[in-house]
Wavefront OBJ file of the C-alpha trace (Angstrom):
o trace
v 17.244 -58.826 57.417
v 15.025 -56.140 58.777
v 17.162 -53.454 57.176
v 16.446 -54.643 53.622
v 12.690 -53.910 53.619
v 13.424 -50.553 55.214
v 15.932 -49.635 52.483
v 13.568 -50.813 49.775
v 10.854 -48.604 51.228
v 13.099 -45.551 51.258
v 14.155 -46.250 47.659
v 10.515 -46.601 46.592
v 9.617 -43.280 48.216
v 12.530 -41.545 46.466
v 11.546 -43.002 43.091
v 7.934 -41.918 43.501
v 9.042 -38.449 44.603
v 11.355 -38.166 41.607
v 8.574 -39.117 39.205
v 6.254 -36.524 40.677
v 8.878 -33.791 40.470
v 9.744 -34.789 36.912
v 6.093 -34.730 35.929
v 5.579 -31.293 37.451
v 8.614 -29.885 35.599
v 7.304 -31.250 32.293
v 3.943 -29.574 32.758
v 5.532 -26.232 33.660
v 7.855 -26.341 30.660
v 5.018 -27.184 28.293
v 2.888 -24.362 29.625
v 5.648 -21.754 29.383
v 6.584 -22.608 25.787
v 3.116 -23.204 24.403
v 1.717 -20.714 21.871
v -1.867 -19.562 21.914
v -3.605 -19.188 18.538
v -6.597 -17.372 17.147
v -8.419 -18.212 13.935
v -8.988 -15.440 11.398
v -10.467 -15.246 7.895
v -8.353 -13.514 5.268
v -9.512 -11.591 2.213
v -9.808 -14.764 0.123
v -12.055 -16.372 2.744
v -9.285 -18.689 3.957
v -9.471 -19.721 7.613
v -5.993 -19.347 9.117
v -4.634 -19.931 12.616
v -2.194 -17.218 13.723
v -0.425 -16.693 17.049
v -2.388 -14.531 19.452
v 0.810 -12.589 20.095
v 2.686 -11.664 16.914
v 6.161 -10.150 17.230
v 7.725 -10.879 13.828
v 6.143 -10.417 10.385
v 7.007 -10.036 6.736
v 4.914 -8.357 4.059
v 5.265 -9.426 0.439
v 3.512 -8.434 -2.763
v 2.393 -5.023 -4.039
v 1.262 -2.751 -1.223
v 1.533 -5.262 1.623
v 4.353 -3.466 3.432
v 2.572 -0.119 3.000
v -0.362 -1.340 5.112
v 1.959 -2.605 7.858
v 3.609 0.832 7.966
v 0.203 2.539 8.158
v -0.469 0.382 11.225
v 2.687 1.625 12.987
v 4.128 -1.897 13.033
v 7.508 -1.388 11.354
v 9.215 -2.649 14.519
v 7.768 -6.105 13.854
v 9.025 -6.381 10.249
v 11.995 -8.760 9.980
v 12.576 -8.815 6.214
v 11.659 -6.944 3.024
v 11.605 -7.578 -0.702
v 14.574 -6.620 -2.848
v 12.134 -4.355 -4.742
v 11.925 -2.090 -1.674
v 15.699 -1.601 -1.718
v 16.073 -1.198 -5.470
v 13.222 1.298 -5.881
v 13.341 3.243 -2.633
v 11.872 6.436 -4.123
v 8.303 7.496 -4.864
v 6.649 5.487 -2.087
v 6.243 7.492 1.123
v 6.152 4.440 3.404
v 9.675 3.342 2.498
v 10.971 6.926 2.252
v 9.769 7.612 5.805
v 11.309 4.372 7.117
v 14.693 3.890 5.434
v 15.646 1.486 8.237
v 13.439 -1.112 6.547
v 15.890 -1.235 3.648
v 18.547 -2.600 6.005
v 16.555 -5.764 6.730
v 17.256 -9.164 5.123
v 15.763 -9.844 1.689
v 12.750 -12.189 1.510
v 12.530 -12.383 -2.282
v 12.705 -10.254 -5.427
v 9.370 -8.500 -5.117
v 7.567 -6.864 -8.001
v 4.279 -7.689 -9.728
v 3.693 -11.446 -10.012
v 6.885 -12.440 -8.203
v 6.672 -14.764 -5.205
v 8.839 -14.668 -2.057
v 11.889 -16.835 -1.440
v 10.587 -19.691 0.717
v 14.001 -20.550 2.159
v 14.475 -16.932 3.259
v 11.076 -16.968 4.940
v 11.861 -20.209 6.782
v 15.208 -18.809 7.907
v 13.672 -15.605 9.329
v 10.839 -17.483 11.059
v 8.205 -14.714 11.086
v 5.010 -15.401 13.019
v 2.894 -14.315 10.041
v 3.331 -13.665 6.321
v 1.137 -10.889 4.894
v 0.764 -11.165 1.131
v -1.221 -9.517 -1.678
v -2.252 -10.384 -5.233
v -2.110 -14.178 -4.982
v -4.814 -16.830 -5.256
v -5.842 -19.323 -2.557
v -3.780 -22.138 -4.051
v -0.592 -20.086 -3.989
v -1.236 -18.846 -0.440
v -1.881 -22.406 0.752
v 1.286 -23.692 -0.911
v 3.453 -21.016 0.712
v 1.896 -21.767 4.079
v 2.340 -25.523 3.685
v 5.956 -25.326 2.523
v 7.086 -22.802 5.145
v 4.901 -23.832 8.067
v 4.139 -20.137 8.611
v 0.577 -18.695 8.604
v -0.141 -16.784 5.373
v -2.679 -13.949 5.425
v -3.881 -12.573 2.083
v -4.751 -8.858 2.078
v -6.366 -6.797 -0.693
v -6.605 -3.205 -1.938
v -9.938 -3.957 -3.622
v -11.069 -1.970 -6.654
v -10.542 1.527 -5.181
v -13.340 3.237 -7.104
v -13.497 5.407 -3.979
v -11.063 5.695 -1.106
v -13.465 3.949 1.261
v -13.026 0.562 -0.400
v -14.553 -2.350 1.522
v -11.745 -4.837 0.846
v -9.030 -2.306 1.653
v -10.738 -1.419 4.932
v -11.219 -5.091 5.846
v -7.535 -5.682 5.149
v -6.492 -2.856 7.466
v -8.843 -4.109 10.182
v -7.594 -7.705 9.843
v -3.913 -6.765 9.854
v -4.553 -4.482 12.827
v -6.132 -7.354 14.752
v -3.263 -9.733 14.007
v -0.651 -7.096 14.886
v -2.559 -6.170 18.056
v -2.893 -2.625 16.709
v -6.670 -2.537 16.443
v -6.949 1.028 17.771
v -4.480 2.244 15.161
v -6.406 0.418 12.423
v -9.591 2.160 13.543
v -7.798 5.526 13.527
v -6.501 4.947 9.994
v -9.958 4.059 8.694
v -11.536 7.063 10.397
v -8.808 9.312 8.972
v -9.485 8.138 5.416
v -13.249 8.394 5.908
v -12.979 11.942 7.253
v -10.904 13.081 4.284
v -13.291 11.497 1.803
v -16.282 13.109 3.512
v -14.554 16.500 3.503
v -13.767 16.255 -0.216
v -17.277 15.117 -1.115
v -18.901 17.855 0.964
v -16.685 20.583 -0.493
v -17.674 19.730 -4.049
v -21.389 18.918 -3.671
v -23.445 20.433 -6.496
v -20.309 21.907 -8.068
v -20.178 22.342 -11.820
v -17.088 20.540 -13.043
v -15.101 21.152 -16.209
v -14.130 18.055 -18.193
v -10.921 16.401 -16.967
v -8.505 13.627 -17.898
v -5.684 11.912 -16.023
v -2.789 10.452 -18.020
v 0.482 8.714 -17.213
v -1.041 6.412 -14.592
v 1.348 3.662 -13.482
v 0.210 0.097 -14.119
v 2.811 -2.599 -13.454
v 5.334 0.017 -14.496
v 5.443 3.457 -16.096
v 3.225 4.489 -19.013
v 2.559 7.582 -21.064
v -0.465 9.751 -21.657
v -2.521 6.812 -22.989
v -2.612 5.229 -19.508
v -5.638 6.433 -17.576
v -8.206 5.459 -14.951
v -11.977 5.362 -15.342
v -13.762 6.158 -12.062
v -10.458 7.588 -10.841
v -11.023 7.986 -7.065
v -9.761 11.608 -6.791
v -12.143 12.612 -9.588
v -15.007 10.574 -8.106
v -14.922 12.232 -4.684
v -14.507 15.660 -6.308
v -17.539 15.122 -8.549
v -15.243 15.879 -11.484
v -16.337 15.164 -15.049
v -13.834 12.467 -16.018
v -14.049 11.969 -19.784
v -12.724 8.402 -19.412
v -15.678 7.286 -17.278
v -17.552 6.278 -20.419
v -15.106 3.364 -20.628
v -16.378 1.766 -17.390
v -14.088 1.662 -14.371
v -10.530 0.774 -13.511
v -7.309 1.122 -15.444
v -7.566 1.742 -19.201
v -5.246 2.233 -22.149
v -6.661 4.525 -24.831
v -5.684 5.583 -28.341
v -4.357 9.125 -28.397
v -6.956 9.950 -31.045
v -9.593 9.330 -28.374
v -8.033 12.038 -26.228
v -8.262 14.423 -29.179
v -11.938 13.522 -29.513
v -12.617 14.113 -25.814
v -10.454 17.282 -25.722
v -10.838 17.827 -21.950
v -10.748 21.276 -20.353
v -8.122 20.182 -17.829
v -5.339 17.662 -18.236
v -3.621 16.124 -15.210
v -0.448 14.082 -15.586
v 0.683 11.472 -13.110
v 4.350 12.312 -12.648
v 5.286 8.654 -12.377
v 4.913 8.573 -16.165
v 5.814 12.204 -16.862
v 9.216 11.422 -18.384
v 7.484 9.237 -20.997
v 4.993 12.001 -21.744
v 7.802 14.533 -22.163
v 9.661 12.165 -24.501
v 6.482 11.678 -26.516
v 5.903 15.424 -26.675
v 9.361 15.958 -28.162
v 8.509 13.421 -30.882
v 5.021 14.710 -31.592
v 4.416 18.231 -30.208
v 1.599 18.860 -32.692
v -0.625 16.296 -31.009
v -0.253 17.828 -27.562
v -0.414 21.435 -28.729
v -3.752 20.756 -30.420
v -5.380 19.934 -27.059
v -7.423 22.729 -25.491
v -5.980 22.072 -22.028
v -2.431 22.479 -23.344
v -3.238 25.584 -25.364
v -4.874 27.237 -22.357
v -2.221 26.184 -19.866
v -4.541 23.886 -17.941
v -2.103 20.988 -17.632
v -0.937 20.020 -14.152
v 1.309 17.454 -12.523
v 0.406 15.303 -9.534
v 2.416 12.786 -7.529
v 2.396 9.071 -8.496
v -0.968 7.418 -7.826
v 0.277 3.863 -8.365
v 3.715 2.609 -7.429
v 3.625 -0.986 -6.198
v -0.165 -0.652 -6.222
v -2.013 2.449 -5.040
v -0.245 5.033 -2.888
v -3.278 5.757 -0.689
v -1.764 8.758 1.108
v -0.454 10.281 -2.116
v -3.824 9.810 -3.799
v -5.520 11.676 -0.947
v -2.967 14.479 -1.161
v -3.319 14.677 -4.954
v -7.064 15.057 -4.559
v -6.754 18.236 -2.519
v -4.470 19.737 -5.165
v -6.825 18.745 -7.983
v -9.732 20.225 -6.017
v -7.808 23.474 -5.554
v -7.324 23.708 -9.338
v -10.885 22.813 -10.363
v -12.762 24.621 -7.588
v -10.437 27.323 -6.162
v -13.207 29.044 -4.226
v -14.183 25.810 -2.459
v -10.586 25.023 -1.494
v -9.592 28.561 -0.614
v -8.593 27.513 2.907
v -6.430 24.608 1.725
v -2.687 24.686 1.143
v -2.152 21.440 -0.833
v 1.494 21.108 0.230
v 0.701 21.461 3.937
v -2.236 19.106 3.499
v -0.008 16.531 1.823
v 2.447 16.598 4.716
v -0.406 16.353 7.218
v -1.579 13.193 5.438
v 1.905 11.716 5.132
v 2.729 12.437 8.770
v -0.375 10.651 9.979
v -0.055 7.602 7.711
v 3.709 6.999 7.562
v 5.066 9.126 10.392
v 6.995 11.779 8.443
v 6.240 14.760 6.169
v 7.791 13.602 2.886
v 6.123 15.931 0.344
v 9.311 17.936 -0.284
v 11.268 14.779 -1.052
v 8.498 13.493 -3.335
v 8.355 16.852 -5.119
v 12.126 16.843 -5.620
v 11.918 13.442 -7.238
v 8.886 13.930 -9.477
v 8.089 17.647 -9.721
v 5.285 18.011 -7.203
v 2.041 19.928 -7.523
v 2.018 22.560 -10.236
v 1.530 23.556 -13.852
v 3.534 21.600 -16.428
v 5.341 23.131 -19.388
v 5.705 20.292 -21.862
v 8.204 22.085 -24.063
v 10.856 22.421 -21.352
v 9.698 20.077 -18.585
v 12.123 17.866 -16.723
v 11.770 15.144 -14.120
v 14.401 13.489 -11.927
v 12.654 10.166 -11.318
v 10.122 7.996 -13.096
v 8.408 4.739 -12.301
v 10.348 1.764 -13.662
v 8.899 0.596 -16.982
v 9.113 -3.090 -16.063
v 9.642 -3.606 -12.317
l 1 2 3 4 5 6 7 8 9 10 11 12 13 14 15 16 17 18 19 20 21 22 23 24 25 26 27 28 29 30 31 32 33 34 35 36 37 38 39 40 41 42 43 44 45 46 47 48 49 50 51 52 53 54 55 56 57 58 59 60 61 62 63 64 65 66 67 68 69 70 71 72 73 74 75 76 77 78 79 80 81 82 83 84 85 86 87 88 89 90 91 92 93 94 95 96 97 98 99 100 101 102 103 104 105 106 107 108 109 110 111 112 113 114 115 116 117 118 119 120 121 122 123 124 125 126 127 128 129 130 131 132 133 134 135 136 137 138 139 140 141 142 143 144 145 146 147 148 149 150 151 152 153 154 155 156 157 158 159 160 161 162 163 164 165 166 167 168 169 170 171 172 173 174 175 176 177 178 179 180 181 182 183 184 185 186 187 188 189 190 191 192 193 194 195 196 197 198 199 200 201 202 203 204 205 206 207 208 209 210 211 212 213 214 215 216 217 218 219 220 221 222 223 224 225 226 227 228 229 230 231 232 233 234 235 236 237 238 239 240 241 242 243 244 245 246 247 248 249 250 251 252 253 254 255 256 257 258 259 260 261 262 263 264 265 266 267 268 269 270 271 272 273 274 275 276 277 278 279 280 281 282 283 284 285 286 287 288 289 290 291 292 293 294 295 296 297 298 299 300 301 302 303 304 305 306 307 308 309 310 311 312 313 314 315 316 317 318 319 320 321 322 323 324 325 326 327 328 329 330 331 332 333 334 335 336 337 338 339 340 341 342 343 344 345 346 347 348 349 350 351 352 353 354 355 356 357 358 359 360 361 362 363 364 365 366 367 368 369 370 371 372 373 374 375 376 377
């Protein structure tokens, strides 16, 4: 009879010991698998919780992937839009990182097209970066996928130092734990803008016009930009500035009225301009810039929103044409590759020039171009 209480006591001790050990294991497991979060505010003012350590991301919408590449975070990208695979030319970020085209597809891509939610859920990124959506859409994607959605913005880009663009780079840099790189990118852009502004202070500018600007696809000479950033920082006399700011479509008769001294053509729309010239050479040949040979090609400013690096490179070439004495020390091709190397990691000017024509004078009568922006991406 005395053995029974003894055995019960031993059993009780073992049960208590087992409970303690089980409890300790549960706490350890919970601690090791728990995720820490930080709260950030995106460019729409949305408060979003994101993991403090992000290892997998996707970027969807015009220009979103470009910013991730600028931040040296391509190793964290786990999927791309079909747009990036279909149109792999003309955008230095994808040209410099062809490995991105081998990743799974997260949706069609293109202006106004949303990602494939099932693809996002399957890839399980820690964060979705997205552009050009409203708060309701961002919230719906986040709710349906269970993945934090961060809205970024390119702003208005009346100058290169755009507040919303810079905030987007800073925010993405924080989330990607690449804050130093984000700071370096912003300082790089600021330094270039300051250099361009300083070079052209108090300069007397001829009248200028930019045509063929891409806007949700390719367009001809009627497509232009008021307060075009390269012209703004160069203190150039943009005839289209009287229209306000931002993208504009004009009547060709208005260009005849303005009759600018220099005509620059965005080579993303050059094939359309050349086609139009063949149909109506009299219009073009009546322009002073054409008659005097002051018509020049520059690399595509917009292709899936603004190509920041290309725009900076274009500006040095434009400056060299308008103010040769002030840009005497600048080789625009070398400068372009310096910019591309810093922002996307590779010097891709030669490839861009092969595709679109590169920096130089344009002969409308016998001009050719290998690539053009899609007319309806």
